[in-house]
N, C-alpha and C positions, 0 to 999 in steps of 0.2 A: 183226713187217716192216709199213713203212707203204705201204698201197697208195692208188690215186688214183682220186676218182669219176670217172665219167665216162658220159653219156648224151646222145647228140647228134642222134639218131632213134628212134621208137618203134620199129621193127621189128628195129634192130640185133640183133645176136646176142647173147642174155642170159648176162651172169656170174655175177652175185652178185645175190640179191635178198631184202628180208625179206619174208617172208609174215606172215597174218595170224595172233594167237596164240587159239588157243579154247580152251584151258585159264581158268579161273577167270571163266569168262561167266557174268554176270547173279548172280554169286557172293552179293550179300546185298539181299535186297530194300529193306533199310531207304533205300540209298543208290539202288537203281533209282527208287525213288517220287519222288523229288525232280528227277529229269531232266525238261531242257522239251519232251519230245516223247515222244509214245506210241510207242512200238515192240513190234515182234512177238518173243515168244523161244524161239526153237527149240531142242531138248534138245541137252544137251553130248553124246549118244551120237552124235547127229545132227551137228553139227559137227566131232567127231573124227573119225568115217568121211570125212566130206566134205574136210576139211583135208590128213589124211593123205594121201588118194587125190591131190589135187593136188599137196603136198610130192613126194610119190613119183614123179608126171609130169616134174616138174621136174627133180627128181634123176637120172632116170635119162635126161635129155635133157643132162646134163652141167651143171648149173646148181647153184651153191652156194646152199643155202637157210639162212636165219637166221630165227629166232625173237625177237620179244620178249621182254626178261625181264619178269616178272611187277611190274607196280607196287602194287596194291593191290583190297581188295575195294572200295573207292569208286568205282572205276573198271565202270562196266557192263559194257563189253567192251573188247578190244584188236583185232577182227576187223578193220579199213580202215587200215591204215598209210598207204595212199595220200595222204592228205589232212592228216597230221599235218606230212609232210617231203616234200621233192620234189630230185631232182636237176637239175641244170640245166647241161650243160657239164662242168665240173670241180668245179663248188661246191655245198653242199648248202642247202638253206633251211628252216627251222625255221619251219613256216606257224603263222600265227595264227587259231584256229579261231573260227568265229561262236557256236557253240556252248561255252558256258563247260564243261560239263557233261565235255568231251575234250579240257580244255587240258594235263592231266598226263599224258597218252598218250605223250609225249615223252620220258618218261623212262625208259620202257621199249627206247627206241630210242638213246640216246645208247651205252649199252656197246658196240651193235654197230658205231658208227661212230667209236669213238675211237682206232682205227689206220688212219684212211683221212685223205689228205692231197690236197692240188690248189693250184692256185690261189691267192692272197690277195686276199681272206679267204677261205679253204675255206667257212666256215662261215656263212651270213648270215640275221639276225632283223631283219623289218621292224617296222616302228613300231606302237603298239598299235592303231592307226585304220586300219589296212592290213588287212584281213581278207582272205587269200588260203588256198584249201585246195589240195592237190594233183591230186584230183580236176578242176580245172579249168584244169591246166597241160596243154599237149601240146606238147613240140619234137622238130620234123620238118623234115628240108629247110630247114634254115637260118633256121627261125623259131621263135618263142615263139608257140604260139596259146592265148592268155587268154580264157577262158570269164567272162563278166558275170554272174554266177547271185546265188544266195540266198545263196552262201556266199564268193563272191569279189566285193568291190567295187571301184568305180573307184580309190580311193587306194592299192588292192592293186597294180591293173594299171597307175597310175602310177608306184610304187614300182619296180615289174620294169621298165617302159620306163626309168626312170634308171639304172638298174644293167646293164643289158644292151645296150642301145643301143651299136651299135659290134662286139659279139659277136654279134649276130645280132636279125634284125628281129621286134619285139615287136608282135602283132596282137590288139585286143579282139575278140571274140565275142560277140555276144547272145544270151542266150538266152531263150526265150518267157515261162519261168518268173517273169521280171522283173515281169510282167504277170498274172501267174497264172492264164494261159492253160492251161497244161502244167506235168506234172509231172516236171519235168527238171531234176533236182538240180545236175548237175554237167556239163562239157562231155563229159566220157567217157560219159555216159549220151544224148548225141545223136550225137558225132562219133569216130571213133578208126582209124587209121591200121593196114593190115593189107598182108603180103605188099610185093610191090616197089613197087607206087603205086596200091593199092586203098586204101579205106575204107570202113567201115560208118557211114553214117547217116541220123537220122533229121530230115527234110528240115522239118517243122512246128516243132521243137526250137530252131531257130535263125533269127533275122530279123535280118538280111537275111543269104540265103547269099552269102558271099564267092565272089568271081570267082575265085580262085585254087583252089577247092575242086574249080569242074567243069575247072577247065583244066588241073590237075597229078594230079587223082586219077580213077582208075577207081571210081565210087559205084556201092555197094550200098546201096540204101535198103529201111529197114526201117518196117514202119508201124506205128500208135501201138499197137496189141496186143504187138506184138514188142517196140518199146521199153519198154513198161511191166513186160516180163520181163526187161529189161536185155540184148537179145540184141546190142546194140552194146558192151557193157562185156566185150567177151574182150580175152584176154594173148597178147601176141605173144612168143614164145620167141625167133623169129627172124623173117626175111622168108620161110622157109619152112614157120613151124611157129607153129601158134596153139592156145592150150586155150579152149575155149568150152563153156558151160553143156549138158548134156543136158536138152534142154527142149523140147518141143513148137513152142513159138514160137521158137525158136532154132533150129531144122531148116532152112528155108528161107535164112536166112542162112549158115549152115553148109554146106549146098549150093551156094551160091553162091561162096565160097570157094573150096572144090575144084574148082569148074569152073574157078579162075583158077590152079590149080595149087600152090596151098596146104593142106599137110596139117592137119586139123583134128583134136585128141586132144579128146572131148566126154566130160564127166565131170558125173556130178550131183549137182547145186549148189544145194542150195535152202535151206540155213540162213542163210547169209550175205545172201542176196539176200530173204530175208523181212526182214531190218531194214534192206535199203534198199542193199547193194552188192553187187558181183557181184566176178568175177575182176581186172579192173585195180583195183577199188577195195582188193581185199584182199592187195595187192602194191606194196613200193615197192623198182624198180629201184635198185641201187648201181652197178653196173658192167655197159655194154653196150660190144660190143667191134664 
């Protein structure tokens, strides 16, 4: 049965999501030695425990959870599908990854999206010069917010502008990591909508702060230490429910969300963050309603 991709707001109720695959992590040292960046390596036992708890929390809240198929031991990991593809409206973009070591991860996702359909063309593939990663894309309130970062370039933004103008406003946001002043890898490490009208934000990671951030969102600011612990990188199941990392540097942000009437499920999640990504990075929503 054909199903339709759907994502128009970051906090709409989640129906179907792909989460990261912990099995096969760091399987072959030969291949991991040729990666372009050094990475920490959590144990597979830890990843299994944390990802299974994440999956259970999602399923207990009515979400269909899909896992990427195994691609091969030449991939260091398949933990963070957010960067590999992104659903915008009723279409899905296959992203051009900045790191060539990750370009085959999409093979594990293709079988999961085979039975989806939507507007034409449903599946969009940008030209090679257009770098785009899903962690830099936010679709919310009739806008697509595009982080210009270490991983998404101006060519990528301009391609998105060409394809989606008329459907939604496409706005570039500059992350300060372009100047290497801050280690903010993606937009969702500095900004993330939650609840009805709130958003987590690391002010020093975005320059300048857009006017509509302050006008339209009740901002929950995080400091540098909290950002480095990925306190912004939570995952919305709905406007009323968020999954966040059970970590000392996330507690204040969790408390602020609860003050705003948002239920927060805290889960120990240290394995994936040690490689650079937390809950939002480890998810690829396919249907929000």
